[in-house]
MARDOMI-962718 format. One record per residue (C-alpha): x, z, y; residue number from 1. Coordinates in nm, 4 decimals, decimal comma. Layout:
N
pt X X Z Z Y Y num NUM
...
//
This chain:
404
pt X -5,1086 Z -4,0495 Y 1,5481 num 1
pt X -4,8523 Z -4,0680 Y 1,3601 num 2
pt X -4,5985 Z -4,0130 Y 1,6661 num 3
pt X -4,7362 Z -3,7011 Y 1,6920 num 4
pt X -4,8216 Z -3,5696 Y 1,3677 num 5
pt X -4,4307 Z -3,6633 Y 1,3226 num 6
pt X -4,3314 Z -3,4609 Y 1,6301 num 7
pt X -4,5576 Z -3,1481 Y 1,5096 num 8
pt X -4,3672 Z -3,1331 Y 1,1974 num 9
pt X -4,0840 Z -3,0916 Y 1,3774 num 10
pt X -4,1789 Z -2,8781 Y 1,5671 num 11
pt X -4,2942 Z -2,6724 Y 1,2916 num 12
pt X -3,9859 Z -2,6289 Y 1,1294 num 13
pt X -3,8239 Z -2,5451 Y 1,4404 num 14
pt X -4,0803 Z -2,2413 Y 1,4588 num 15
pt X -3,9446 Z -2,1767 Y 1,0640 num 16
pt X -3,5948 Z -2,1757 Y 1,1661 num 17
pt X -3,6114 Z -1,9659 Y 1,4510 num 18
pt X -3,8707 Z -1,7324 Y 1,3393 num 19
pt X -3,6396 Z -1,6449 Y 1,0471 num 20
pt X -3,3252 Z -1,6518 Y 1,3069 num 21
pt X -3,5340 Z -1,3642 Y 1,4730 num 22
pt X -3,6522 Z -1,1583 Y 1,1384 num 23
pt X -3,2107 Z -1,1741 Y 1,0874 num 24
pt X -3,1267 Z -1,0653 Y 1,4423 num 25
pt X -3,4210 Z -0,8166 Y 1,4051 num 26
pt X -3,2552 Z -0,6747 Y 1,0603 num 27
pt X -2,9276 Z -0,7137 Y 1,0633 num 28
pt X -2,8833 Z -0,3226 Y 1,1999 num 29
pt X -3,0460 Z -0,2011 Y 0,9131 num 30
pt X -2,9021 Z -0,3453 Y 0,6768 num 31
pt X -2,7367 Z -0,1405 Y 0,5343 num 32
pt X -3,0046 Z 0,1106 Y 0,5149 num 33
pt X -3,2366 Z -0,1317 Y 0,3335 num 34
pt X -3,0396 Z -0,3100 Y 0,1644 num 35
pt X -2,9361 Z -0,0112 Y -0,1472 num 36
pt X -2,9762 Z -0,3121 Y -0,4633 num 37
pt X -2,8379 Z -0,6046 Y -0,5073 num 38
pt X -3,1685 Z -0,8407 Y -0,5214 num 39
pt X -3,0861 Z -1,1598 Y -0,7394 num 40
pt X -2,9121 Z -0,9024 Y -1,0197 num 41
pt X -3,1985 Z -0,6429 Y -0,9424 num 42
pt X -3,4226 Z -0,5961 Y -1,2735 num 43
pt X -3,7400 Z -0,4402 Y -1,1130 num 44
pt X -3,7235 Z -0,7500 Y -0,8502 num 45
pt X -3,7298 Z -0,9958 Y -1,1189 num 46
pt X -4,0412 Z -0,8596 Y -1,3101 num 47
pt X -4,1774 Z -0,8556 Y -0,9387 num 48
pt X -4,1397 Z -1,1884 Y -0,9054 num 49
pt X -4,1507 Z -1,3650 Y -1,2256 num 50
pt X -4,5286 Z -1,4533 Y -1,2125 num 51
pt X -4,4487 Z -1,6243 Y -0,8549 num 52
pt X -4,1729 Z -1,8094 Y -1,0295 num 53
pt X -4,3805 Z -1,9211 Y -1,2994 num 54
pt X -4,6661 Z -2,0296 Y -1,0673 num 55
pt X -4,4100 Z -2,2662 Y -0,8907 num 56
pt X -4,3203 Z -2,4307 Y -1,1750 num 57
pt X -4,6709 Z -2,4762 Y -1,2647 num 58
pt X -4,7611 Z -2,6470 Y -0,8909 num 59
pt X -4,9914 Z -2,3238 Y -0,8276 num 60
pt X -4,8131 Z -2,3836 Y -0,4815 num 61
pt X -5,0010 Z -2,1499 Y -0,3002 num 62
pt X -5,0302 Z -1,9021 Y -0,5053 num 63
pt X -4,6301 Z -1,8542 Y -0,5909 num 64
pt X -4,6253 Z -1,9019 Y -0,1863 num 65
pt X -4,8540 Z -1,5805 Y -0,1184 num 66
pt X -4,6256 Z -1,3927 Y -0,3472 num 67
pt X -4,2762 Z -1,4900 Y -0,1504 num 68
pt X -4,3853 Z -1,4391 Y 0,1885 num 69
pt X -4,5333 Z -1,1144 Y 0,0764 num 70
pt X -4,1757 Z -1,0855 Y -0,0288 num 71
pt X -4,0211 Z -1,1907 Y 0,3323 num 72
pt X -4,1922 Z -0,9699 Y 0,4092 num 73
pt X -4,0709 Z -0,6681 Y 0,2213 num 74
pt X -3,7088 Z -0,8423 Y 0,2315 num 75
pt X -3,6551 Z -0,9749 Y 0,5731 num 76
pt X -3,3003 Z -0,8823 Y 0,5724 num 77
pt X -3,2422 Z -1,1337 Y 0,2062 num 78
pt X -3,2057 Z -1,4787 Y 0,1267 num 79
pt X -3,3910 Z -1,4865 Y -0,1431 num 80
pt X -3,7413 Z -1,5387 Y -0,0745 num 81
pt X -3,6424 Z -1,8196 Y 0,1837 num 82
pt X -3,5152 Z -1,9752 Y -0,0544 num 83
pt X -3,7734 Z -1,9608 Y -0,2760 num 84
pt X -3,9881 Z -2,0531 Y 0,0379 num 85
pt X -3,7950 Z -2,3688 Y -0,0084 num 86
pt X -3,7668 Z -2,3863 Y -0,3141 num 87
pt X -4,1169 Z -2,4423 Y -0,3266 num 88
pt X -4,1152 Z -2,7122 Y -0,0761 num 89
pt X -3,8752 Z -2,9359 Y -0,3528 num 90
pt X -4,0964 Z -2,9499 Y -0,5741 num 91
pt X -4,3784 Z -3,0611 Y -0,4030 num 92
pt X -4,0775 Z -3,3989 Y -0,3216 num 93
pt X -4,0115 Z -3,3875 Y -0,6890 num 94
pt X -4,3046 Z -3,5669 Y -0,9050 num 95
pt X -4,2340 Z -3,8002 Y -0,5946 num 96
pt X -3,8525 Z -3,8095 Y -0,4014 num 97
pt X -3,9962 Z -4,1284 Y -0,1793 num 98
pt X -4,2516 Z -3,9065 Y 0,0167 num 99
pt X -4,0974 Z -3,7628 Y 0,3367 num 100
pt X -4,3940 Z -3,5418 Y 0,4417 num 101
pt X -4,2058 Z -3,2125 Y 0,2781 num 102
pt X -3,8878 Z -3,2924 Y 0,4303 num 103
pt X -3,9184 Z -3,0726 Y 0,7732 num 104
pt X -4,0448 Z -2,7490 Y 0,5852 num 105
pt X -3,7941 Z -2,7640 Y 0,2778 num 106
pt X -3,4760 Z -2,8521 Y 0,5636 num 107
pt X -3,6289 Z -2,5506 Y 0,7571 num 108
pt X -3,6516 Z -2,2757 Y 0,5004 num 109
pt X -3,2851 Z -2,3891 Y 0,3697 num 110
pt X -3,2178 Z -2,3618 Y 0,7471 num 111
pt X -3,3361 Z -2,0070 Y 0,7575 num 112
pt X -3,2173 Z -1,9238 Y 0,4615 num 113
pt X -2,8299 Z -2,0152 Y 0,5648 num 114
pt X -2,9020 Z -1,8230 Y 0,8709 num 115
pt X -2,9760 Z -1,4957 Y 0,6625 num 116
pt X -2,7415 Z -1,5379 Y 0,4084 num 117
pt X -2,4217 Z -1,6141 Y 0,6523 num 118
pt X -2,5458 Z -1,2768 Y 0,8378 num 119
pt X -2,4544 Z -1,1034 Y 0,4686 num 120
pt X -2,1548 Z -1,2277 Y 0,3860 num 121
pt X -2,0024 Z -1,1861 Y 0,7523 num 122
pt X -2,1297 Z -0,8382 Y 0,8853 num 123
pt X -2,1976 Z -0,6327 Y 0,5026 num 124
pt X -1,9008 Z -0,6653 Y 0,3076 num 125
pt X -2,0408 Z -0,5183 Y 0,0069 num 126
pt X -2,2969 Z -0,8149 Y 0,0135 num 127
pt X -2,0131 Z -1,0721 Y 0,1190 num 128
pt X -2,0692 Z -1,2589 Y -0,2744 num 129
pt X -2,3930 Z -1,2177 Y -0,2654 num 130
pt X -2,4434 Z -1,4081 Y 0,1022 num 131
pt X -2,2381 Z -1,7210 Y -0,0779 num 132
pt X -2,4378 Z -1,7899 Y -0,3271 num 133
pt X -2,7386 Z -1,8342 Y -0,1729 num 134
pt X -2,5207 Z -2,0060 Y 0,1301 num 135
pt X -2,4029 Z -2,2618 Y -0,1716 num 136
pt X -2,7647 Z -2,2868 Y -0,2997 num 137
pt X -2,9144 Z -2,3806 Y 0,0191 num 138
pt X -2,6275 Z -2,6629 Y 0,1642 num 139
pt X -2,6396 Z -2,7566 Y -0,1908 num 140
pt X -2,9900 Z -2,8184 Y -0,1930 num 141
pt X -2,9704 Z -3,0085 Y 0,1176 num 142
pt X -2,6893 Z -3,2084 Y 0,0341 num 143
pt X -2,9302 Z -3,3418 Y -0,2625 num 144
pt X -3,1933 Z -3,4163 Y -0,0795 num 145
pt X -2,9412 Z -3,6407 Y 0,1753 num 146
pt X -2,7833 Z -3,8133 Y -0,0770 num 147
pt X -3,1683 Z -3,9504 Y -0,2092 num 148
pt X -3,1832 Z -4,3115 Y -0,2449 num 149
pt X -3,4765 Z -4,2943 Y 0,0159 num 150
pt X -3,2977 Z -4,0457 Y 0,2870 num 151
pt X -2,9102 Z -4,2591 Y 0,2158 num 152
pt X -2,7937 Z -4,0020 Y 0,4993 num 153
pt X -2,4586 Z -3,9915 Y 0,3194 num 154
pt X -2,2639 Z -3,8472 Y 0,6143 num 155
pt X -2,4784 Z -3,5157 Y 0,6449 num 156
pt X -2,4687 Z -3,5014 Y 0,2279 num 157
pt X -2,1153 Z -3,5244 Y 0,2335 num 158
pt X -2,0997 Z -3,2543 Y 0,5076 num 159
pt X -2,4136 Z -3,0310 Y 0,3044 num 160
pt X -2,1673 Z -3,0769 Y -0,0499 num 161
pt X -1,8344 Z -2,9416 Y 0,1355 num 162
pt X -1,9994 Z -2,6290 Y 0,2979 num 163
pt X -2,1606 Z -2,5701 Y -0,0607 num 164
pt X -1,8019 Z -2,5846 Y -0,2790 num 165
pt X -1,6603 Z -2,3913 Y -0,0021 num 166
pt X -1,9002 Z -2,0831 Y -0,0404 num 167
pt X -1,9142 Z -2,1558 Y -0,4685 num 168
pt X -1,5445 Z -2,0851 Y -0,4430 num 169
pt X -1,6130 Z -1,7290 Y -0,2773 num 170
pt X -1,8429 Z -1,7026 Y -0,5077 num 171
pt X -1,5695 Z -1,7541 Y -0,8227 num 172
pt X -1,3993 Z -1,5131 Y -0,7306 num 173
pt X -1,5985 Z -1,2583 Y -0,8766 num 174
pt X -1,8220 Z -1,2699 Y -1,1548 num 175
pt X -2,0694 Z -0,9776 Y -1,1450 num 176
pt X -2,3731 Z -1,2418 Y -0,9837 num 177
pt X -2,3303 Z -1,4251 Y -1,3871 num 178
pt X -2,4679 Z -1,6240 Y -1,4772 num 179
pt X -2,6908 Z -1,7352 Y -1,2047 num 180
pt X -2,3471 Z -1,7491 Y -1,0703 num 181
pt X -2,2492 Z -2,0643 Y -1,3051 num 182
pt X -2,4690 Z -2,2665 Y -1,2334 num 183
pt X -2,3216 Z -2,4638 Y -0,9284 num 184
pt X -1,9762 Z -2,4562 Y -1,0996 num 185
pt X -2,1046 Z -2,5755 Y -1,4201 num 186
pt X -2,2484 Z -2,8928 Y -1,1544 num 187
pt X -1,9582 Z -2,9085 Y -1,0147 num 188
pt X -1,7139 Z -2,9472 Y -1,3603 num 189
pt X -1,9875 Z -3,1898 Y -1,5143 num 190
pt X -1,9744 Z -3,4243 Y -1,2309 num 191
pt X -1,6704 Z -3,4402 Y -1,0786 num 192
pt X -1,5598 Z -3,5543 Y -1,3993 num 193
pt X -1,8571 Z -3,8007 Y -1,4593 num 194
pt X -1,8424 Z -3,9529 Y -1,0920 num 195
pt X -1,5079 Z -4,0969 Y -1,0969 num 196
pt X -1,5347 Z -4,1884 Y -1,4627 num 197
pt X -1,8604 Z -4,3963 Y -1,3738 num 198
pt X -1,7386 Z -4,4883 Y -1,0051 num 199
pt X -1,3845 Z -4,5624 Y -1,0011 num 200
pt X -1,3931 Z -4,6145 Y -0,6290 num 201
pt X -1,4468 Z -4,2608 Y -0,5847 num 202
pt X -1,1690 Z -4,1164 Y -0,7733 num 203
pt X -0,9093 Z -4,1358 Y -0,4588 num 204
pt X -1,1786 Z -3,8831 Y -0,2615 num 205
pt X -1,1740 Z -3,6697 Y -0,6024 num 206
pt X -0,8418 Z -3,5787 Y -0,5241 num 207
pt X -0,8872 Z -3,4020 Y -0,2927 num 208
pt X -1,1289 Z -3,1341 Y -0,5262 num 209
pt X -1,0775 Z -2,8999 Y -0,7241 num 210
pt X -1,0240 Z -3,0537 Y -1,1212 num 211
pt X -1,3101 Z -3,0052 Y -1,3345 num 212
pt X -1,4303 Z -3,0024 Y -1,6709 num 213
pt X -1,7036 Z -3,2150 Y -1,8102 num 214
pt X -1,7384 Z -2,9995 Y -2,1698 num 215
pt X -1,7044 Z -2,6743 Y -1,9996 num 216
pt X -1,9729 Z -2,7835 Y -1,7058 num 217
pt X -2,2394 Z -2,8276 Y -2,0261 num 218
pt X -2,1320 Z -2,5346 Y -2,1774 num 219
pt X -2,1766 Z -2,3218 Y -1,8530 num 220
pt X -2,5715 Z -2,5137 Y -1,7800 num 221
pt X -2,6023 Z -2,4046 Y -2,1217 num 222
pt X -2,5252 Z -2,0790 Y -2,0795 num 223
pt X -2,7217 Z -2,0527 Y -1,7503 num 224
pt X -3,0041 Z -2,2246 Y -1,9616 num 225
pt X -3,0537 Z -1,9759 Y -2,1647 num 226
pt X -2,9539 Z -1,6549 Y -1,9702 num 227
pt X -3,0364 Z -1,6752 Y -1,6441 num 228
pt X -3,3424 Z -1,5816 Y -1,4470 num 229
pt X -3,3490 Z -1,7732 Y -1,0853 num 230
pt X -3,1367 Z -2,0606 Y -1,2023 num 231
pt X -3,2464 Z -2,0831 Y -1,5293 num 232
pt X -3,5871 Z -2,3610 Y -1,5136 num 233
pt X -3,3662 Z -2,5979 Y -1,2544 num 234
pt X -3,0122 Z -2,5626 Y -1,4799 num 235
pt X -3,2236 Z -2,6898 Y -1,7947 num 236
pt X -3,3814 Z -2,9704 Y -1,5954 num 237
pt X -3,0615 Z -3,0921 Y -1,5435 num 238
pt X -2,9175 Z -3,0396 Y -1,8727 num 239
pt X -3,2400 Z -3,2280 Y -2,0372 num 240
pt X -3,1121 Z -3,5277 Y -1,7497 num 241
pt X -2,7562 Z -3,4859 Y -1,8492 num 242
pt X -2,8033 Z -3,4826 Y -2,2148 num 243
pt X -2,9888 Z -3,7216 Y -2,2493 num 244
pt X -2,9426 Z -3,9892 Y -1,9642 num 245
pt X -2,5217 Z -3,9631 Y -1,9938 num 246
pt X -2,4748 Z -3,7489 Y -2,3270 num 247
pt X -2,6438 Z -3,9272 Y -2,5947 num 248
pt X -2,8097 Z -3,6042 Y -2,7297 num 249
pt X -3,1910 Z -3,7385 Y -2,7282 num 250
pt X -3,2523 Z -3,4842 Y -2,9798 num 251
pt X -3,1814 Z -3,2008 Y -2,7900 num 252
pt X -3,3141 Z -3,3603 Y -2,4587 num 253
pt X -3,6541 Z -3,3775 Y -2,6145 num 254
pt X -3,6788 Z -3,0085 Y -2,7171 num 255
pt X -3,5774 Z -2,9379 Y -2,3382 num 256
pt X -3,8643 Z -3,1294 Y -2,2628 num 257
pt X -4,1123 Z -3,0172 Y -2,4650 num 258
pt X -4,0186 Z -2,6539 Y -2,3945 num 259
pt X -4,0220 Z -2,7092 Y -1,9940 num 260
pt X -4,3610 Z -2,9428 Y -2,0194 num 261
pt X -4,5130 Z -2,6786 Y -2,2987 num 262
pt X -4,4070 Z -2,3642 Y -2,0792 num 263
pt X -4,5357 Z -2,5252 Y -1,7771 num 264
pt X -4,8159 Z -2,8284 Y -1,8497 num 265
pt X -4,9349 Z -2,8489 Y -1,4730 num 266
pt X -4,6324 Z -3,0152 Y -1,3645 num 267
pt X -4,6116 Z -3,3750 Y -1,3759 num 268
pt X -4,2866 Z -3,4296 Y -1,3341 num 269
pt X -4,1853 Z -3,2631 Y -1,6345 num 270
pt X -4,5510 Z -3,3740 Y -1,8662 num 271
pt X -4,4248 Z -3,7578 Y -1,7546 num 272
pt X -4,0581 Z -3,6403 Y -1,8585 num 273
pt X -4,1981 Z -3,5613 Y -2,1777 num 274
pt X -4,4137 Z -3,8632 Y -2,2700 num 275
pt X -4,1191 Z -4,0266 Y -2,2001 num 276
pt X -3,9263 Z -3,8915 Y -2,4343 num 277
pt X -4,1552 Z -3,9036 Y -2,6618 num 278
pt X -4,2218 Z -4,2914 Y -2,5909 num 279
pt X -3,8524 Z -4,2998 Y -2,6759 num 280
pt X -3,8788 Z -4,1455 Y -3,0005 num 281
pt X -4,1831 Z -4,3788 Y -3,0977 num 282
pt X -4,3833 Z -4,0449 Y -3,1533 num 283
pt X -4,6569 Z -4,2315 Y -3,0158 num 284
pt X -5,0267 Z -4,0851 Y -3,0832 num 285
pt X -4,8955 Z -3,7612 Y -2,8897 num 286
pt X -4,7506 Z -4,0128 Y -2,6307 num 287
pt X -5,0933 Z -4,1404 Y -2,5852 num 288
pt X -5,2658 Z -3,8213 Y -2,5376 num 289
pt X -5,0450 Z -3,7150 Y -2,3118 num 290
pt X -5,0318 Z -4,0614 Y -2,0937 num 291
pt X -5,4286 Z -4,0778 Y -2,0738 num 292
pt X -5,3612 Z -3,6786 Y -1,9247 num 293
pt X -5,1667 Z -3,7669 Y -1,7025 num 294
pt X -5,3889 Z -4,0493 Y -1,5710 num 295
pt X -5,7262 Z -3,8653 Y -1,5708 num 296
pt X -5,5387 Z -3,6273 Y -1,3917 num 297
pt X -5,4395 Z -3,8503 Y -1,0962 num 298
pt X -5,7898 Z -3,9405 Y -1,0998 num 299
pt X -5,9247 Z -3,5772 Y -1,0275 num 300
pt X -5,6456 Z -3,5085 Y -0,8051 num 301
pt X -5,4295 Z -3,2548 Y -0,9722 num 302
pt X -5,1776 Z -3,1513 Y -0,7275 num 303
pt X -4,8606 Z -3,3806 Y -0,7665 num 304
pt X -4,9849 Z -3,6018 Y -1,0267 num 305
pt X -4,9227 Z -3,9522 Y -0,8256 num 306
pt X -4,8612 Z -4,2739 Y -0,8261 num 307
pt X -4,4885 Z -4,2836 Y -0,9788 num 308
pt X -4,6258 Z -4,0363 Y -1,2825 num 309
pt X -4,9206 Z -4,3247 Y -1,2952 num 310
pt X -4,6741 Z -4,5928 Y -1,3330 num 311
pt X -4,5052 Z -4,4299 Y -1,6367 num 312
pt X -4,8182 Z -4,3298 Y -1,7908 num 313
pt X -4,9488 Z -4,6577 Y -1,7918 num 314
pt X -4,6215 Z -4,8767 Y -1,9049 num 315
pt X -4,6098 Z -4,6620 Y -2,2229 num 316
pt X -4,9476 Z -4,7007 Y -2,2325 num 317
pt X -4,9933 Z -5,0396 Y -2,2296 num 318
pt X -4,6781 Z -5,1164 Y -2,4300 num 319
pt X -4,8245 Z -4,9208 Y -2,6987 num 320
pt X -5,1671 Z -5,0970 Y -2,7393 num 321
pt X -4,9628 Z -5,4359 Y -2,7058 num 322
pt X -4,8310 Z -5,3011 Y -3,0274 num 323
pt X -5,1488 Z -5,2454 Y -3,1822 num 324
pt X -5,2143 Z -5,6052 Y -3,0662 num 325
pt X -5,5356 Z -5,4547 Y -2,8656 num 326
pt X -5,4602 Z -5,7353 Y -2,5821 num 327
pt X -5,7300 Z -5,5950 Y -2,3674 num 328
pt X -5,6798 Z -5,2749 Y -2,3332 num 329
pt X -5,2715 Z -5,3445 Y -2,3031 num 330
pt X -5,3744 Z -5,5701 Y -1,9886 num 331
pt X -5,5756 Z -5,2939 Y -1,8440 num 332
pt X -5,2725 Z -5,0387 Y -1,8485 num 333
pt X -5,0533 Z -5,2734 Y -1,7680 num 334
pt X -5,2518 Z -5,3919 Y -1,4107 num 335
pt X -5,2554 Z -5,0332 Y -1,3349 num 336
pt X -4,8594 Z -5,0178 Y -1,4138 num 337
pt X -4,8785 Z -5,2958 Y -1,1530 num 338
pt X -5,0844 Z -5,1132 Y -0,9096 num 339
pt X -4,9288 Z -4,7655 Y -0,9201 num 340
pt X -4,5709 Z -4,9736 Y -0,8859 num 341
pt X -4,6768 Z -5,1292 Y -0,5732 num 342
pt X -4,8474 Z -4,7823 Y -0,4121 num 343
pt X -4,4938 Z -4,6237 Y -0,4251 num 344
pt X -4,3095 Z -4,9804 Y -0,3150 num 345
pt X -4,1390 Z -4,9664 Y -0,6536 num 346
pt X -4,1629 Z -5,3544 Y -0,7631 num 347
pt X -3,8095 Z -5,3792 Y -0,8320 num 348
pt X -3,7901 Z -5,1777 Y -1,1219 num 349
pt X -3,8283 Z -5,2303 Y -1,4877 num 350
pt X -4,1718 Z -5,0921 Y -1,5472 num 351
pt X -4,3340 Z -5,3209 Y -1,2589 num 352
pt X -4,1046 Z -5,5909 Y -1,3301 num 353
pt X -4,1890 Z -5,6081 Y -1,7236 num 354
pt X -4,5680 Z -5,5495 Y -1,7355 num 355
pt X -4,5555 Z -5,8318 Y -1,5350 num 356
pt X -4,4029 Z -6,0209 Y -1,7879 num 357
pt X -4,6321 Z -5,8724 Y -2,0309 num 358
pt X -4,9337 Z -5,9536 Y -1,8415 num 359
pt X -4,7880 Z -6,3279 Y -1,7829 num 360
pt X -4,7605 Z -6,3179 Y -2,2086 num 361
pt X -5,0541 Z -6,1757 Y -2,2550 num 362
pt X -5,2362 Z -6,4176 Y -2,0531 num 363
pt X -5,0304 Z -6,7037 Y -2,2620 num 364
pt X -5,1686 Z -6,6056 Y -2,5753 num 365
pt X -5,5241 Z -6,6101 Y -2,4544 num 366
pt X -5,4349 Z -6,9663 Y -2,3193 num 367
pt X -5,4382 Z -6,8347 Y -1,9168 num 368
pt X -5,1620 Z -7,0612 Y -1,8604 num 369
pt X -5,2237 Z -7,1137 Y -1,5438 num 370
pt X -5,2463 Z -6,6927 Y -1,5165 num 371
pt X -4,9369 Z -6,6514 Y -1,6599 num 372
pt X -4,7154 Z -6,8611 Y -1,5155 num 373
pt X -4,8375 Z -6,6704 Y -1,1839 num 374
pt X -4,7160 Z -6,3487 Y -1,3685 num 375
pt X -4,3506 Z -6,4736 Y -1,4212 num 376
pt X -4,3465 Z -6,6655 Y -1,1133 num 377
pt X -4,3666 Z -6,3040 Y -0,9084 num 378
pt X -4,1350 Z -6,1870 Y -1,1913 num 379
pt X -3,9080 Z -6,4112 Y -1,0504 num 380
pt X -3,9880 Z -6,3604 Y -0,6616 num 381
pt X -3,9079 Z -6,0010 Y -0,7312 num 382
pt X -3,5948 Z -5,9497 Y -0,9358 num 383
pt X -3,2480 Z -6,0823 Y -0,8720 num 384
pt X -3,0855 Z -6,3915 Y -1,0450 num 385
pt X -2,8715 Z -6,1034 Y -1,2802 num 386
pt X -3,1762 Z -5,9558 Y -1,3764 num 387
pt X -3,2469 Z -5,9788 Y -1,7490 num 388
pt X -3,6744 Z -5,9391 Y -1,6324 num 389
pt X -3,5357 Z -6,2666 Y -1,4063 num 390
pt X -3,3741 Z -6,4498 Y -1,6986 num 391
pt X -3,6465 Z -6,3326 Y -1,9012 num 392
pt X -3,9378 Z -6,4540 Y -1,7315 num 393
pt X -3,7401 Z -6,7582 Y -1,5650 num 394
pt X -3,7114 Z -6,8456 Y -1,9481 num 395
pt X -4,0596 Z -6,7951 Y -2,0661 num 396
pt X -4,1701 Z -6,9881 Y -1,7767 num 397
pt X -3,9436 Z -7,3147 Y -1,8849 num 398
pt X -4,1447 Z -7,2912 Y -2,1976 num 399
pt X -4,4450 Z -7,2496 Y -2,0510 num 400
pt X -4,3717 Z -7,5743 Y -1,8665 num 401
pt X -4,2534 Z -7,7359 Y -2,1588 num 402
pt X -4,5842 Z -7,6965 Y -2,3503 num 403
pt X -4,7825 Z -7,8933 Y -2,0328 num 404
//
């Protein structure tokens, strides 16, 4: 049954690519007649598509895709509708990147984008830059998927990344698509410096590429976040993550997380990132409210709310109630964090391991030494010897055994 399901997905992907190829071929002779505007800069188009983009980021996929398909009928010759349909599949992946069931449709739409964009790029000089922009974007997104920890297809990721860079260099020749154009350049400038700084073994590879500028990359990313239309939200997501994880600017990262969640309150990725920032900043009443809301939405079957978000929310609540000395409540949520972690196979993560340690500690305080030992032994079993969790569990286990 599983084999048949996978075959169906592959077939579906092929159909999508074939249809888009046919559409591109059928329309190629009419492009000059129909393409009287540069769509990516067209204000009327932006107004028409604004609500659909809002629906996409708010996880109202059916509503957004209905509009995108209408645009595809109207603008078959242009890569934008195909790219937006692919972006919709991408955001279905975002809450849990371990989930691969959306991969085929995502890749199919990005391949469709490439086919249609290449037609513009090669056949119509007046649309060369716009075609290059979508070629860079589609190859870039494919490269991101292939480089994910669950896919680990480094060869394909490198091929797609190189293609994206080649088309991005062509885009850099002109500024007429700015600030949309700046998005890819911003990420390149930042990460072409960040990667060799943090992974010295990759320095020789970077010798073959244009030299980046990390601070310029940040500046460009901020400009895209403020002024772009299509790439604005994606730029904000990257900026938020970079500022929080790499630039030690939690204040600005929190502001972005709050804005994204407030603007798109039904987006589980934005909500859990916001809850994470609230937890890190010690804003516990609001963190408690948002974390419980996440868990309620999982139970209610909201689109995109699943075990990954649940693991975050349950762990934060466990930590909060443990600090309030509400041991039974803390135990309840730590057990839930363990359950969600096991559902997605995240048993080497800190959320899982430290939930087990906390459960061991709580049971120890309650006099349940046998249960406490079981949890500490489980941590040693699931973690590496060099991990802090392993060392912590080993120490606690030794102390418990001394007391016997």
